[in-house]
N, C-alpha and C positions, 0 to 999 in steps of 0.2 A: 554441603548437602546434609539434610537431617538424617537421623537414624531411621531404619525401616522397622516399624512396629505395627503390623496389621492387626486388627482386632480378632480375637479368637472366637468371639460370639457373633460372627457376621457371615452372611452369604457372600459369594464372590462371582464376579464376571470380569472380563477384560475386553479391551478394545485395541485392535491392531492399528498402530499409527505409523507403520513403516513407509507408507506412501507420502508422508510429509518430508520436506527437504531437511537435510542434515542441519542440526543446530536449531531448528525451528522450535522443537518442543521445549528447550530451555527458555526461550523467549516467551512461549505460551504459558509456561508455569508461572512466570512473573517473579519479580524480586521477592526473595524470601518466601516463595510459594503462594504469594497473594492470590493469584488467579485460581489456583487449585483449591485454596481454602474457600473461596467464594463458590466454586463449583460444588464442593462438598456440602456446603450449607444449602445452596439452591436446589440440589438434587436430593437433599435429605439423606445423604450417605454418612457412613461412619469414617470412611477413609478413602482417599484417592492418592494413587502413587504412580509415578512414571518409572517403569523399569527400562533403563536405557540399553541393557544387554539384550533383552528380548524384544525391545521396541513396541511395548504395549503399555496402555494405561490400565492399571488395576482399579477396580471399583468394588468397594466393600460396603455392605449395608444390610438392612433388614430385607427379608424376602419381599415384602411389599414394595420397598424402594426399588429393588431390582426388577420388579414386574412392570415398573413405569418406564422401562427401556432407557436407562440413563446412558448407555453406550451410544445410542443414536443422538442424544442431546449433546454429549461430549463432542462427538464428531461435528455436529452443527456449529458448536462454539468454536472448535478448532478451525473449521473452514472459514468462519468469520474472521478469526485472528489472522489467517493467511492474507486476507485483503488488507489488514492493518499493518502487520509486522514484516511482510516480505516486500 
């Protein structure tokens, strides 16, 4: 697992993912974080992180990027992944 280095110059929001089955998030993140890197680029965020202790996905980015409701989009993607991965 990579080190946790959220940006200091970014706004923050989080998405509760506790309703997904145990172990699912690690599959959704993808090998070496590939899927989360793609989400970061697609949503124009600075940083996406899964906190397994709190069971949330942290989203870090500009104020404008967070105004585009990236949390809803993350949940839509994760719901699509459930059809594929489970």
